[in-house]
MMTF fields as JSON, N, C-alpha, C and O atoms, coordinates in Angstrom:
{
  "mmtfVersion": "1.0.0",
  "mmtfProducer": "UNKNOWN",
  "numBonds": 287,
  "numAtoms": 288,
  "numGroups": 72,
  "numChains": 1,
  "numModels": 1,
  "chainsPerModel": [1],
  "groupsPerChain": [72],
  "chainIdList": ["A"],
  "bondAtomList": [4, 2, 8, 6, 12, 10, 16, 14, 20, 18, 24, 22, 28, 26, 32, 30, 36, 34, 40, 38, 44, 42, 48, 46, 52, 50, 56, 54, 60, 58, 64, 62, 68, 66, 72, 70, 76, 74, 80, 78, 84, 82, 88, 86, 92, 90, 96, 94, 100, 98, 104, 102, 108, 106, 112, 110, 116, 114, 120, 118, 124, 122, 128, 126, 132, 130, 136, 134, 140, 138, 144, 142, 148, 146, 152, 150, 156, 154, 160, 158, 164, 162, 168, 166, 172, 170, 176, 174, 180, 178, 184, 182, 188, 186, 192, 190, 196, 194, 200, 198, 204, 202, 208, 206, 212, 210, 216, 214, 220, 218, 224, 222, 228, 226, 232, 230, 236, 234, 240, 238, 244, 242, 248, 246, 252, 250, 256, 254, 260, 258, 264, 262, 268, 266, 272, 270, 276, 274, 280, 278, 284, 282],
  "bondOrderList": [1, 1, 1, 1, 1, 1, 1, 1, 1, 1, 1, 1, 1, 1, 1, 1, 1, 1, 1, 1, 1, 1, 1, 1, 1, 1, 1, 1, 1, 1, 1, 1, 1, 1, 1, 1, 1, 1, 1, 1, 1, 1, 1, 1, 1, 1, 1, 1, 1, 1, 1, 1, 1, 1, 1, 1, 1, 1, 1, 1, 1, 1, 1, 1, 1, 1, 1, 1, 1, 1, 1],
  "groupList": [{"groupName": "MET", "atomNameList": ["N", "CA", "C", "O"], "elementList": ["N", "C", "C", "O"], "formalChargeList": [0, 0, 0, 0], "bondAtomList": [1, 0, 2, 1, 3, 2], "bondOrderList": [1, 1, 2], "singleLetterCode": "M", "chemCompType": "L-PEPTIDE LINKING"}, {"groupName": "THR", "atomNameList": ["N", "CA", "C", "O"], "elementList": ["N", "C", "C", "O"], "formalChargeList": [0, 0, 0, 0], "bondAtomList": [1, 0, 2, 1, 3, 2], "bondOrderList": [1, 1, 2], "singleLetterCode": "T", "chemCompType": "L-PEPTIDE LINKING"}, {"groupName": "ASP", "atomNameList": ["N", "CA", "C", "O"], "elementList": ["N", "C", "C", "O"], "formalChargeList": [0, 0, 0, 0], "bondAtomList": [1, 0, 2, 1, 3, 2], "bondOrderList": [1, 1, 2], "singleLetterCode": "D", "chemCompType": "L-PEPTIDE LINKING"}, {"groupName": "ALA", "atomNameList": ["N", "CA", "C", "O"], "elementList": ["N", "C", "C", "O"], "formalChargeList": [0, 0, 0, 0], "bondAtomList": [1, 0, 2, 1, 3, 2], "bondOrderList": [1, 1, 2], "singleLetterCode": "A", "chemCompType": "L-PEPTIDE LINKING"}, {"groupName": "ILE", "atomNameList": ["N", "CA", "C", "O"], "elementList": ["N", "C", "C", "O"], "formalChargeList": [0, 0, 0, 0], "bondAtomList": [1, 0, 2, 1, 3, 2], "bondOrderList": [1, 1, 2], "singleLetterCode": "I", "chemCompType": "L-PEPTIDE LINKING"}, {"groupName": "VAL", "atomNameList": ["N", "CA", "C", "O"], "elementList": ["N", "C", "C", "O"], "formalChargeList": [0, 0, 0, 0], "bondAtomList": [1, 0, 2, 1, 3, 2], "bondOrderList": [1, 1, 2], "singleLetterCode": "V", "chemCompType": "L-PEPTIDE LINKING"}, {"groupName": "HIS", "atomNameList": ["N", "CA", "C", "O"], "elementList": ["N", "C", "C", "O"], "formalChargeList": [0, 0, 0, 0], "bondAtomList": [1, 0, 2, 1, 3, 2], "bondOrderList": [1, 1, 2], "singleLetterCode": "H", "chemCompType": "L-PEPTIDE LINKING"}, {"groupName": "LEU", "atomNameList": ["N", "CA", "C", "O"], "elementList": ["N", "C", "C", "O"], "formalChargeList": [0, 0, 0, 0], "bondAtomList": [1, 0, 2, 1, 3, 2], "bondOrderList": [1, 1, 2], "singleLetterCode": "L", "chemCompType": "L-PEPTIDE LINKING"}, {"groupName": "ASN", "atomNameList": ["N", "CA", "C", "O"], "elementList": ["N", "C", "C", "O"], "formalChargeList": [0, 0, 0, 0], "bondAtomList": [1, 0, 2, 1, 3, 2], "bondOrderList": [1, 1, 2], "singleLetterCode": "N", "chemCompType": "L-PEPTIDE LINKING"}, {"groupName": "GLY", "atomNameList": ["N", "CA", "C", "O"], "elementList": ["N", "C", "C", "O"], "formalChargeList": [0, 0, 0, 0], "bondAtomList": [1, 0, 2, 1, 3, 2], "bondOrderList": [1, 1, 2], "singleLetterCode": "G", "chemCompType": "PEPTIDE LINKING"}, {"groupName": "PRO", "atomNameList": ["N", "CA", "C", "O"], "elementList": ["N", "C", "C", "O"], "formalChargeList": [0, 0, 0, 0], "bondAtomList": [1, 0, 2, 1, 3, 2], "bondOrderList": [1, 1, 2], "singleLetterCode": "P", "chemCompType": "L-PEPTIDE LINKING"}, {"groupName": "ARG", "atomNameList": ["N", "CA", "C", "O"], "elementList": ["N", "C", "C", "O"], "formalChargeList": [0, 0, 0, 0], "bondAtomList": [1, 0, 2, 1, 3, 2], "bondOrderList": [1, 1, 2], "singleLetterCode": "R", "chemCompType": "L-PEPTIDE LINKING"}, {"groupName": "SER", "atomNameList": ["N", "CA", "C", "O"], "elementList": ["N", "C", "C", "O"], "formalChargeList": [0, 0, 0, 0], "bondAtomList": [1, 0, 2, 1, 3, 2], "bondOrderList": [1, 1, 2], "singleLetterCode": "S", "chemCompType": "L-PEPTIDE LINKING"}, {"groupName": "LYS", "atomNameList": ["N", "CA", "C", "O"], "elementList": ["N", "C", "C", "O"], "formalChargeList": [0, 0, 0, 0], "bondAtomList": [1, 0, 2, 1, 3, 2], "bondOrderList": [1, 1, 2], "singleLetterCode": "K", "chemCompType": "L-PEPTIDE LINKING"}, {"groupName": "PHE", "atomNameList": ["N", "CA", "C", "O"], "elementList": ["N", "C", "C", "O"], "formalChargeList": [0, 0, 0, 0], "bondAtomList": [1, 0, 2, 1, 3, 2], "bondOrderList": [1, 1, 2], "singleLetterCode": "F", "chemCompType": "L-PEPTIDE LINKING"}, {"groupName": "GLU", "atomNameList": ["N", "CA", "C", "O"], "elementList": ["N", "C", "C", "O"], "formalChargeList": [0, 0, 0, 0], "bondAtomList": [1, 0, 2, 1, 3, 2], "bondOrderList": [1, 1, 2], "singleLetterCode": "E", "chemCompType": "L-PEPTIDE LINKING"}, {"groupName": "GLN", "atomNameList": ["N", "CA", "C", "O"], "elementList": ["N", "C", "C", "O"], "formalChargeList": [0, 0, 0, 0], "bondAtomList": [1, 0, 2, 1, 3, 2], "bondOrderList": [1, 1, 2], "singleLetterCode": "Q", "chemCompType": "L-PEPTIDE LINKING"}],
  "groupTypeList": [0, 1, 2, 3, 4, 3, 5, 3, 6, 1, 7, 3, 8, 9, 10, 1, 11, 12, 7, 9, 7, 12, 13, 11, 7, 7, 8, 1, 12, 14, 15, 12, 8, 7, 12, 12, 12, 7, 15, 7, 15, 3, 6, 14, 16, 3, 7, 3, 3, 12, 12, 10, 2, 7, 5, 15, 9, 0, 3, 3, 14, 11, 15, 13, 11, 2, 3, 13, 14, 1, 9, 15],
  "groupIdList": [1, 2, 3, 4, 5, 6, 7, 8, 9, 10, 11, 12, 13, 14, 15, 16, 17, 18, 19, 20, 21, 22, 23, 24, 25, 26, 27, 28, 29, 30, 31, 32, 33, 34, 35, 36, 37, 38, 39, 40, 41, 42, 43, 44, 45, 46, 47, 48, 49, 50, 51, 52, 53, 54, 55, 56, 57, 58, 59, 60, 61, 62, 63, 64, 65, 66, 67, 68, 69, 70, 71, 72],
  "secStructList": [7, 2, 2, 2, 2, 2, 2, 2, 2, 2, 2, 2, 6, 1, 7, 2, 2, 2, 2, 2, 2, 2, 2, 2, 2, 2, 2, 2, 6, 6, 6, 1, 7, 2, 2, 2, 2, 2, 2, 2, 2, 2, 2, 2, 2, 2, 2, 2, 2, 6, 7, 2, 2, 2, 2, 2, 2, 2, 2, 2, 2, 2, 6, 6, 1, 7, 7, 7, 7, 7, 7, 7],
  "xCoordList": [-53.45, -54.099, -54.507, -55.55, -53.738, -54.093, -55.436, -56.297, -55.639, -56.908, -58.182, -59.313, -57.755, -58.832, -59.25, -60.461, -58.324, -58.615, -59.462, -60.443, -59.08, -59.83, -61.291, -62.205, -61.399, -62.779, -63.542, -64.702, -62.859, -63.564, -63.993, -65.112, -63.055, -63.388, -64.654, -65.588, -64.679, -65.709, -67.058, -68.075, -67.011, -68.279, -68.635, -69.81, -67.719, -68.085, -68.567, -69.283, -68.178, -68.688, -69.921, -70.395, -70.464, -71.674, -72.954, -72.925, -74.044, -75.346, -75.314, -75.809, -74.731, -74.551, -75.755, -75.773, -76.864, -78.203, -78.56, -78.935, -78.516, -78.944, -78.175, -78.707, -76.706, -75.724, -76.039, -76.029, -76.333, -76.515, -77.926, -78.017, -78.952, -80.101, -79.862, -80.399, -79.062, -78.756, -77.906, -78.074, -77.07, -76.156, -77.11, -77.056, -78.068, -79.033, -79.845, -80.066, -80.273, -81.139, -80.31, -80.767, -79.026, -78.208, -77.957, -78.097, -77.636, -77.392, -78.703, -78.598, -79.854, -81.007, -81.531, -82.338, -81.017, -81.538, -81.01, -81.59, -79.993, -79.51, -80.284, -80.045, -81.176, -81.911, -83.347, -84.11, -83.829, -85.343, -85.746, -84.933, -86.976, -87.525, -87.773, -87.738, -88.025, -88.166, -89.312, -89.09, -90.416, -91.534, -91.248, -91.599, -90.486, -89.981, -89.018, -89.078, -88.081, -87.113, -87.596, -87.081, -88.602, -89.298, -90.172, -90.411, -90.641, -91.445, -90.669, -91.087, -89.418, -88.464, -87.895, -87.777, -87.591, -87.142, -88.032, -87.568, -89.31, -90.319, -90.31, -90.383, -90.219, -90.2, -88.91, -89.047, -87.695, -86.579, -86.523, -85.963, -87.121, -87.204, -88.104, -87.901, -89.031, -89.888, -89.052, -89.163, -88.194, -87.347, -86.328, -86.079, -85.752, -84.704, -85.221, -84.498, -86.555, -87.14, -87.608, -87.905, -87.592, -87.972, -86.73, -86.789, -85.6, -84.4, -83.891, -83.961, -83.378, -82.8, -81.641, -81.389, -80.946, -79.928, -80.382, -79.685, -81.571, -82.155, -82.352, -82.05, -82.877, -83.143, -81.667, -81.552, -80.712, -79.517, -78.797, -78.146, -78.909, -78.382, -78.92, -78.173, -80.235, -80.853, -80.477, -80.195, -80.501, -80.067, -78.564, -78.217, -77.729, -76.272, -76.205, -75.467, -77.031, -76.872, -77.408, -76.717, -78.561, -79.068, -78.099, -77.883, -77.52, -76.515, -75.048, -74.128, -74.934, -73.626, -72.56, -71.532, -72.774, -71.839, -71.702, -72.559, -70.786, -70.676, -71.717, -71.96, -72.243, -73.341, -72.701, -71.716, -73.443, -72.951, -73.976, -74.966, -73.758, -74.597, -74.336, -73.231, -75.502, -75.554, -75.81, -75.618, -76.213, -76.458, -77.773, -78.054, -78.637, -80.098, -81.029, -82.219],
  "yCoordList": [102.875, 102.432, 100.974, 100.573, 100.114, 98.834, 98.778, 97.993, 99.549, 99.696, 100.084, 99.605, 100.973, 101.418, 100.373, 100.198, 99.535, 98.376, 97.382, 96.908, 97.022, 96.24, 96.579, 95.754, 97.751, 98.341, 98.169, 97.758, 98.494, 98.393, 96.912, 96.645, 95.957, 94.492, 94.215, 93.533, 94.676, 94.339, 94.969, 94.284, 96.141, 96.659, 95.923, 95.675, 95.64, 94.915, 93.523, 92.983, 92.9, 91.464, 91.54, 90.503, 92.825, 92.925, 93.041, 92.779, 93.418, 93.628, 94.742, 95.77, 94.743, 96.005, 96.754, 97.974, 96.021, 96.695, 97.331, 98.501, 96.803, 97.635, 98.783, 99.832, 98.616, 99.68, 100.773, 101.947, 100.4, 101.534, 102.166, 103.384, 101.527, 102.343, 103.19, 104.295, 102.729, 103.509, 104.918, 106.04, 104.616, 105.751, 106.82, 107.99, 106.328, 107.187, 107.894, 109.098, 107.274, 107.966, 109.093, 110.232, 108.738, 109.681, 110.872, 112.0, 110.752, 111.742, 112.666, 113.874, 112.011, 112.816, 113.534, 114.463, 113.032, 113.68, 115.11, 115.838, 115.559, 116.785, 117.769, 118.971, 117.331, 118.137, 118.041, 118.649, 117.373, 117.236, 117.263, 117.057, 117.514, 117.703, 116.25, 115.24, 116.292, 115.109, 114.306, 113.098, 114.707, 114.043, 113.113, 111.938, 113.919, 113.285, 112.183, 111.16, 112.438, 111.485, 110.301, 109.208, 110.467, 109.262, 108.48, 107.283, 109.215, 108.343, 107.627, 106.621, 108.239, 107.45, 106.196, 105.073, 106.576, 105.37, 104.201, 103.063, 104.449, 103.575, 102.668, 101.439, 103.444, 102.793, 101.855, 100.669, 102.376, 101.624, 100.429, 99.396, 100.553, 99.333, 98.308, 97.133, 98.622, 97.71, 96.985, 95.763, 97.676, 97.045, 96.169, 95.037, 96.696, 95.86, 94.609, 93.617, 94.628, 93.646, 92.369, 91.227, 92.786, 91.851, 91.347, 90.7, 91.633, 91.197, 89.749, 89.298, 89.079, 87.727, 87.911, 87.037, 88.959, 89.197, 89.204, 88.7, 89.774, 89.755, 88.371, 88.06, 87.413, 86.204, 85.343, 84.472, 85.688, 85.098, 85.571, 84.789, 86.828, 87.444, 86.846, 86.528, 86.694, 86.092, 84.523, 84.008, 83.886, 82.423, 82.335, 81.543, 83.207, 83.188, 83.388, 82.687, 84.406, 84.712, 83.384, 82.923, 82.882, 81.708, 80.514, 79.791, 80.344, 79.309, 79.624, 78.812, 80.849, 81.207, 81.088, 80.448, 81.663, 81.586, 82.81, 83.686, 82.956, 84.285, 84.255, 83.207, 85.304, 85.35, 85.662, 86.361, 85.027, 85.081, 86.183, 85.756, 87.409, 88.264, 88.339, 88.238, 88.527, 88.5, 89.939, 90.109, 90.939, 92.217, 92.367, 93.387, 91.316, 91.354, 91.984, 92.116],
  "zCoordList": [86.729, 85.54, 85.801, 85.284, 86.593, 86.835, 87.555, 87.16, 88.553, 89.341, 88.25, 88.32, 87.329, 86.456, 85.619, 85.482, 84.946, 84.223, 84.875, 84.302, 86.171, 87.034, 87.23, 87.227, 87.384, 87.568, 86.228, 86.215, 85.098, 83.829, 83.581, 83.143, 83.878, 83.652, 84.661, 84.239, 85.82, 86.718, 86.132, 86.025, 85.807, 85.212, 83.757, 83.486, 82.975, 81.838, 82.04, 81.197, 83.183, 83.318, 84.277, 84.742, 84.586, 85.424, 84.589, 83.386, 85.19, 84.46, 83.691, 84.152, 82.39, 81.623, 81.449, 81.614, 81.092, 80.773, 82.015, 81.937, 83.103, 84.329, 84.63, 84.993, 84.473, 84.654, 83.703, 84.071, 82.429, 81.454, 81.789, 81.63, 82.202, 82.763, 83.854, 83.936, 84.731, 86.092, 85.551, 86.03, 84.567, 84.023, 83.465, 83.843, 82.468, 81.954, 82.974, 82.838, 83.918, 84.968, 85.638, 85.733, 86.121, 86.743, 85.779, 86.252, 84.604, 83.66, 83.313, 83.098, 83.286, 82.952, 84.354, 84.32, 85.52, 86.678, 86.847, 87.653, 86.179, 86.346, 85.466, 85.574, 84.623, 83.491, 83.791, 83.04, 84.771, 84.868, 86.338, 87.239, 86.53, 87.996, 88.527, 87.824, 89.863, 90.584, 90.013, 89.924, 89.636, 89.11, 87.889, 87.788, 86.898, 85.822, 85.948, 85.266, 86.888, 87.303, 87.883, 87.648, 88.66, 89.307, 88.362, 88.522, 87.365, 86.466, 85.419, 84.846, 85.176, 84.356, 85.061, 84.572, 86.21, 87.226, 87.324, 87.4, 87.326, 87.455, 85.973, 85.938, 84.934, 83.725, 83.666, 83.365, 83.946, 83.857, 84.766, 84.399, 86.008, 86.886, 86.368, 86.672, 85.652, 84.861, 83.841, 83.748, 83.045, 82.136, 82.815, 82.401, 83.845, 84.575, 85.213, 85.306, 85.691, 86.347, 85.216, 85.568, 84.037, 82.978, 82.327, 81.281, 82.927, 82.22, 82.595, 83.738, 81.53, 82.009, 82.933, 83.762, 82.843, 83.888, 85.273, 86.153, 85.533, 86.923, 87.344, 88.496, 86.447, 86.868, 87.086, 87.948, 86.279, 86.477, 87.705, 88.398, 87.972, 89.22, 90.489, 91.415, 90.525, 91.691, 91.814, 92.896, 90.703, 90.772, 91.285, 92.16, 90.668, 91.168, 92.701, 93.393, 93.24, 94.445, 95.32, 96.229, 94.995, 95.844, 95.768, 96.741, 94.548, 94.486, 94.937, 94.839, 95.425, 95.864, 94.754, 94.972, 93.62, 92.627, 91.816, 91.941, 91.054, 90.331, 89.148, 88.55, 88.879, 87.952, 86.473, 86.236, 85.641, 84.067, 83.371, 82.777, 83.442, 82.824, 81.245, 80.714, 80.624, 79.056, 78.476, 77.272, 79.228, 78.912, 78.263, 77.634, 78.408, 77.774, 78.739, 78.452]
}
């Protein structure tokens, strides 16, 4: 249980918008063909690339610090 709580905290403090988009892609991949999956992935990549969390993650990486994601 301690490990599960630690993983939950890690996920909650991460880029939740991007994680949510990834989860949606994974879930829909079981019900769609490759072409549809790739089209949806391209759309979600555009959403993720325009996210303030992407900018924060890249800045945190460059500055060698923990990122402060907002979920936007």
